[in-house]
DRENLOSE-679253 format. One record per residue: x, y, z of N, C-alpha, C in turn. Coordinates in pm, whole numbers, plus 50000, padded with zeros to 5 digits. Atoms other than C-alpha are relative to their C-alpha. Example, Ala and Ser with C-alpha at 12.3 -4.5 7.8 and 13.67 -1.06 7.14 Angstrom:
REM DRENLOSE-679253
500894988150000512304955050780500905012050000;499184988149994513674989450714499235010950073;
***
This chain:
REM DRENLOSE-679253
500924993050090528547969354947498795005050078;501154993849934525707992055056498955003249897;501104996850091522317994654890499435013550039;500474986649969521718032054891498515001449978;501424999150030518248026554748499144993750110;500735005449886517288008555068500065009150121;499804990849888518178038555286499165012649982;500604986750008516358070755370501085009649953;498994991250057518088100555205501095004650096;498964995749905519868112255523501064989350020;499065011049981521418077955572500844997749875;499255001450125522368075555205501055010949988;499044989050003524018109855230501204997050091;498925003149906526018098655535500924989149945;499195010950054527158066255370500865004849883;499244994650112528198084355054501125009150049;499004990649951529988111655247501204993250062;498895007349936532018087055451500874993249895;499245007050106533028067155142500835009849919;499274990150079533998098054946501165005950079;498924994649917536028111655239501184990350006;498935010249998537978078855259500815000349872;499314999550129538828082954892500665013449975;499404986950019539918118854940499275008749899;500794992150095537118132454721499445012550069;500564987849942535798167754774498564997950044;501375002049948532528170754973498905002549898;501074997050095530608184954677499604987949916;500375012150077530678150554514498714993750055;501245005449942527938139954758498795007049938;501104992450059525728167754620499784996449854;500155004550139526378154554270499374986149992;500405014150009525738117954346498594997750055;501265003049932522748118554583498775002149911;501204998450084520228132954330499834989149895;500105010650101521028104054097499314987550053;500765011249944519298080154337498525001649970;501444998250009515808095354330499575012149919;500474987850064515548131054205500194999749848;499695001850144517238124753868500644986349984;499425013549991517658086953876500724995749873;499285006250111520138068653659499844985050007;500115014550006519878032753543501294993350047;498715004949953523588027553613500895012050027;499114988949968526378048753755500725005149877;499344995750123527928049953410499245011449933;500824989550061525038072453308500155013550070;499794987449928526028098953566501255006849944;498834995350075528318115753315500605012850056;499404988249937528828146753531501124996050097;498965004949911531098125053749501224995849920;498795004850069534708117253659499954984849982;500045014350035535298083153507500464991250117;499495008349888537228070553812498894997350102;501105002049906534158075854030498934991049939;501025008450064531778060253779500424985450000;499525013949994533978029153781499964994450141;499925004649862534248027654162498634998550066;501314999949933530618034554256499264986549995;500765012650003529098001354135500474989650101;499485009949904531387980954360499595003550142;500354995849864530628001554670498505001350019;501434996949989526998010954596499274995349874;500715004850119525367988554334498575005349997;501364994950015522088002254197499054988649968;501015010550022519167978154233499125003849882;500974998250108517027973853924498874989950016;501145009050007513577958453886499694998149852;500265001950143513557944453533498514998149973;501395001650042510217946553353499864986849924;500265012650069509067911553266498925001949895;501104997550093505887923953101499385013550033;500744987349985504047956653045498784999149911;501245000250075500427958552940499345013650007;500694987250006498427988852831498524997349970;501435001650015494657989852872499465009549894;500664991250097492278005052622499675013550061;500284987249936491618032252882501275007450042;498744993449971495318041152912500714995150124;499365005849882495998022353236501144990749958;498855008650031499388004953237500304991150120;499645009449893500377974253434501394994549974;498625004750009503957963953505500174987550086;499585011749924505277930353615501515001350023;498604997849964508587935153799500634986950048;499235011849957511147907053838500845003850120;499294997049878512527906854192501354993050011;498675005950005515527885754100500184987150078;499895012349923514757855754322498914990149961;501105008550045512027838854118498645005550037;501264993749964509367861854262499775012349913;500354988350079507547890554095498815006950063;501164992449953505077918054178499505008949887;500604991150098502767940753985499775013850059;500474986649965502117977953994499255005649880;500924994950102499617998653798500085015249995;499964985550022499938033753651498695004349937;501314995450045496648052153609500105014849963;499964985950039496828084353403498605005949993;501294993150007494008109453435500285014949994;499634986150018494648143853291501475001950036;498634997549956497748158053457500394991050117;499775008749884497428132853740500434986149952;499535013550032499398100353720500184992650132;499995007349873498678076354006500644986349979;499375013250006500958046454060499564992050122;500425009349896499488017754260501124989950020;498815008349978502417999354420499714988850098;500115011849914502857966054597501005000850114;499125000249883504377960354940500374985850043;499695014049971504357922154957499824991949872;500285009750105504547892854719498854991450050;501185006949951501047879154756499455006650125;500634994649879498977884255070499464988650083;500435010649909498147863455375498585001750052;501244996649931494807879655462498784992649947;501065008650051492527859355234498645006549988;501304993650025489807885355168499354993149881;500615009350096487267865754966499825006049861;500264993550129486887891354686501295004049927;498734994850051490617897054616500854988849940;499185010150068492727877754363501374998650064;498685000949938495977886454542499974990450118;500115009049885494747868154851500014985449960;499995013950046494327836754644501414995149969;498605003950018498087837254580500584994350127;499335002749874498817833454949501175009650017;498874991149971501767851055110501304993149963;498705005650037505267845954968501135006950074;499014992949918507427873155121499705014949999;500054985549997507717909755217500955005849896;499054992650082509287934754981500905008350090;499124990749930512277954855095499575014349969;500304986050028512087992655111500415003749859;499534997050136514127994554792499054994349895;500905006150097511797970554612498675007449992;501254992350000508807991554716500205013149924;499814986750060510168026054624500514999249857;499455001150136511968013554313498924997049896;501095001050097508598005654153499725013749939;500174986350049508248043454126501225004149918;498754996350068511898048054028500074994149859;499925006650131511638023153742499055006649899;500914993050091508608041153594500655012949951;499324987650038510618073553598501154997049903;498895003550090513608056253436499504997149859;500545002650133511378045453150499675012949927;500354987250060510178081153092499855010250111;500014990449890510978110153325498805009449992;501184991350014508008129753185498764993550059;501155007249948505688103253328500174996650148;499835002149856506808105753690498645000450068;501285000049929503858096253911499835012550087;500334988749913502168125654082499414995250132;500635005949882500418102854331500444985550011;499655014049975501338069654490499024994550101;500935006649908498888045654654500524986050030;499645013549957499828014754855498744991549993;501225007750021496917995554705500254988449905;499685011350084498757969154506499984987150080;499965013049934499697934454623500495001550144;499545000549863499957928754998499345010050092;500484991149894498997945555326501185008350051;498844991849965501357975155381500374999750148;499704999049857501027975755759500444986750060;499345012449957502157939355783501454999649956;498604998650042505457950955631500455014150040;499894986249957505747982255841501405005749986;498664994250000509527986555869500415004349859;499654996550137510037985755492499115011149946;500934989750046506938006555422500335013550065;499634987849930507998032055683501185006949931;498854994550073511348036655507499595004949862;500424996250135509718037355164499195012950000;500784987549991507298064755275500945012150004;499034989149995510288086655360500685001849865;499364999050131511988078655030499075006549897;500964994350094508828087654839499785014850025;500424986649962508178120055028501155010050016;498894991149964511588134555124500425008649881;499554991550111512788164554918501224994649926;498865006150067516018145654848499704985849954;500475012550056514018114654766499215003049875;500824997850119511238113654509499175012850009;500624987049987509698145254651498515000549972;501455000350020506048134454627499325004650128;500644994449883503818154154863499294989550083;500615010049913502548135055165498524998349973;501435001150028498948143055076499714993349867;500155007350126499558125954743500464985550015;499585013849973500648093354909498964993950094;501075006449922497948069755040500404985850038;499785013749951498388038655253498634993750023;501255007349985495548013655227500234987950089;499825010849903495107988855512498664994150040;501205006049942492597964455654499835004250146;500094995449861493377979555995500874991950094;499055006949911496507964156153500335009750112;500044989449900496137983156479501375004450053;498734995049946499707983556622500755008949902;499254992150098501227996556299499185011649947;500824988450031498268019056225500335011350098;499614990049901499218036956547501365006049966;498684994850039502818039956424499885009549881;500234991150114501628054956096499425013350048;500634987849949499478079756288501015009050071;499014992149928502558090856485500945007749908;499144992750094504378102156171499455014149981;500494986350010504208139956133499455003749862;500464996550134503608139855758498514996849983;501445001750022500048142055628499714989249896;500315011050090500018108355454498524996650009;501415003750002496538097655350499834985450044;500315013649954494898066655495498694995549940;501225006350050492358043755333499804986850073;500325012649932490638015855525499194991049907;500775010150072489537984555340498914995150094;501115002749907486147982055508499114988749949;500765009950078483747963755273498804993850071;501195004649928481127956555540499765009650115;500294990349895479337978755793499824993950138;500155006549870479067952656070501124989850020;498955009849975481627930156239499654986149946;500395013550042479627898756154500214998149850;499855001250145479527905255781501465001849959;498594998050035483087918055771500824987450026;499285012449972484267885655929499794989849889;500255009150111482617866055647500845003449878;499264995650118484437886755386501505001250024;498614996849968487697894355565500394993350132;499665007449879489167869255812500745008350106;499254991849904491317896855972499095005850106;500964994649904488147908556148500094992650134;499935007849876488687880556400501095005450092;498874995049919491987896256515499855014750033;500164985749981491297933256467498555003649966;501444998250018487587939156518499645014049956;500444987450059485657966656347499865011350103;500104988949904484817986856663501355005950038;498674995149963488497988956758500665007349884;499414993550118489537997856404499395013849979;500674987050017486938025656375500465009750109;499514991449892488048039156713501405005249970;498634995850036491658039756589499985010749891;500114990050106490598059156279499615013550059;500414987649935488948084856505501145007450066;498834993749937492338091256666501065003849897;498974998250103494128094756331500275014849971;499834985550016493648133056317500075004349854;500034996450141493358132255939498774993649937;501155005850067490528125955702500374986549940;499745013350053490278089555604498984996749891;500885005350104488748071155312499604985850038;500485013649978486608040255357499774993649863;500145007050127486898015655069498984988850017;501145009049984483837994555004499694993749865;500315007450122483577968054731498554995150008;501425003650000479907962954640499814986149940;500195013950040478997925954621498504997249999;501435001950019475587916554488499384990950104;500715008149904473187904054756500754997250128;499185002749882475897904955021500155012350088;499754987949920476757940355131499465012649933;500434988650081474877962754886498565004550027;501374996049967471487966755056499945014150056;500154986349951470108000755150500135000850152;499815000349855469997990655516501495000250034;498565000049978473717983955490500615013649967;499564986350027474178018355334499745008850121;500314992449878472468032755642501034997050109;499025003949899474818013055869501385005949968;498724994350042477828024555667500045015050028;500064985649974476718060655696500245002950148;499824997749856476608057256075501474998450040;498575001249974480258046156069500775011949944;499244989850070481428072655822499805014050057;500324986249961479698103355965500915005350112;499154994549894481638106956295501455002149955;498634998850049484898102556101500155011249897;499944990750113483978127855832500664993349880;499275007850100485158100355596499395001349862;500425002050138484988098555220499804985149979;500265014250030483478065655099500244997649852;499745004350137484928050254785499244987049975;500755012050037482458025654634500634994049876;499275006850107484127999954411499184988349946;500645011950054482557974854172500844987650030;499285012749984483467938454234500564996049864;499355003550125485987927953970500294985149992;499685014250014486657893153828501364996850059;498715004549952489437873453991500034996350147;500065003749860488407870154354499294986650016;500745012649981485927843754469499004998349886;500895001950115484067828854172498524999150038;501405001349960480877824454378499375013450040;500544986949969480477861954437499585007049871;500524993150117478467883554200500125015150020;499964985549986478957920654129498605005750024;501274993149979476237943854246499545006249868;500504993550123473987955353957500235015050007;499684985750000474767990753849498895008350063;501104992449941471318003253945500064999550152;499905001249854471857989854297501185008050053;498844992149958475308005754318499655014850006;500394985950002473848039454221499045003250114;500934998049890471038035354474500755000550134;499185000349878473608027054745500745013350016;499304987249997475618058154654499045011450038;500984989649969472498080154662499594999650147;500435001449861471488066255001501055006150095;498944994149917474868075555150499985015249992;500004985550016474658110455006498825006550073;501144994749925471218115255157500305001150149;499574999249860472868108855491501075010750020;498974989849990475318136955414501414994749989;498695006250015478198113155338500535002849859;499384998450132480598121755057500374986149948;499805013450054480478090254847500235001149850;499675000050142481948082954505500004985649949;499985013150067481188052954284501115000449897;498824999350084484538046854121499814992649868;500015006350132484938038953754501114989549996;498995010550011486758006353686501035003949895;498914997050094490158011353520500834987349980;499095010950030492277985253346499404986250008;500635013249990489727957053349500514990349894;499625008950110490857943653012501414994450015;498675005649974494387937753148500114995250145;500055004749861493297926053496500835008950092;499264990349919494677957853653499115007450098;500924992849911491577968953845500174995350144;499885003249858491227968354224499624985450026;500275013849963491427932954361500394989749896;499685009550107492737917754037501464996249992;498585002550015496507918254087500364986250055;499665013749961497827883054094501064994849905;498965006150082500927864953970500064985350033;499935014449980500987827253919501464995649993;498615004349994504357813454028500124986750071;499675012249929505697779654122501135002850097;498954997949901508277774854399501335004049936;498684994850038511327796554323500364997349855;499645001050141511107794553947499785013649936;500094987150064511437823353707498605002349944;501304996450054508267841653612500095001249848;500054998550145507247840653248498985010749966;500864988850036505637870053072498564995449976;501365004250030502667849252963499184996950125;500705002449874501817843053331499575013050067;500284986849942501437880353393498515001550028;501374997549956498237884953594499014989749946;500965010050041496687852153490498984998350112;501065001349900493367850953671499124988149961;500795012050030491577817853692498525002550023;
***
């Protein structure tokens, strides 16, 4: 058996073509079957009614279609939707769909939990459980389409659970599946990878020819403060990460969670501006959301606005983001699933934040 949903479209085409040739099927069958993976996905091969019944019966044995059952779905008062996907092995991940006009952004996960332990992030409190496969990553998008093809995401951001660049091989494949014309066909500039700055794999991402967007989880303008908030600073220091961004050849976004009395001072805004200016970076300012470290306090709104104004006075494009999905724990830094060792997830545990 071959999992076609774990392959890039060219490899899936080759596997299908070889199998069909062995069965004596005409070559055009590949052109019928391949779009049913991503372009016009089906929940099961039985739903591909343009195929003869003999093929619909044979396909599941050779190429079973992976599904991510929805354990729970929550809808926020602001229209944000959060999904809890069952991975079939007692693990689960979350993704978040954010509608805004004609734009529908899906925030997807790349790992179950996270090993990085950033002090403001609920996912880090889960610890790391395992990497997702390429199919598990891209099928978060596929499952949303299967629920309603009119709600296909226009944008995808790797800002859910996990650090994408610590699962590079699967993320690399998933990026192709998301972007390829015979995959989901989402434009590269509508796909964003968010990372704390894993330098070896950041270089690999930079080598890809597509114009995928990059967002750096920064959250502090100095190495000393960043180390307090993000232990990864000890391994991949801020000067080296900023230098790597300068070689990226594309505009980057710096993500900065504002924490009261910690990183929200005007002097720190000045320091942040000095980092952002040479990069021509956009700065996304994010409120601190409940669910990370209980001893941290959100920055007062007046201070957040003052921080934003200070950056703009330095000529930095800065945006104070509006929180989405707070009432269902779907905002940045809130994704978390409580699970015991290898037991089935229950819907009532969906995003329980202590």
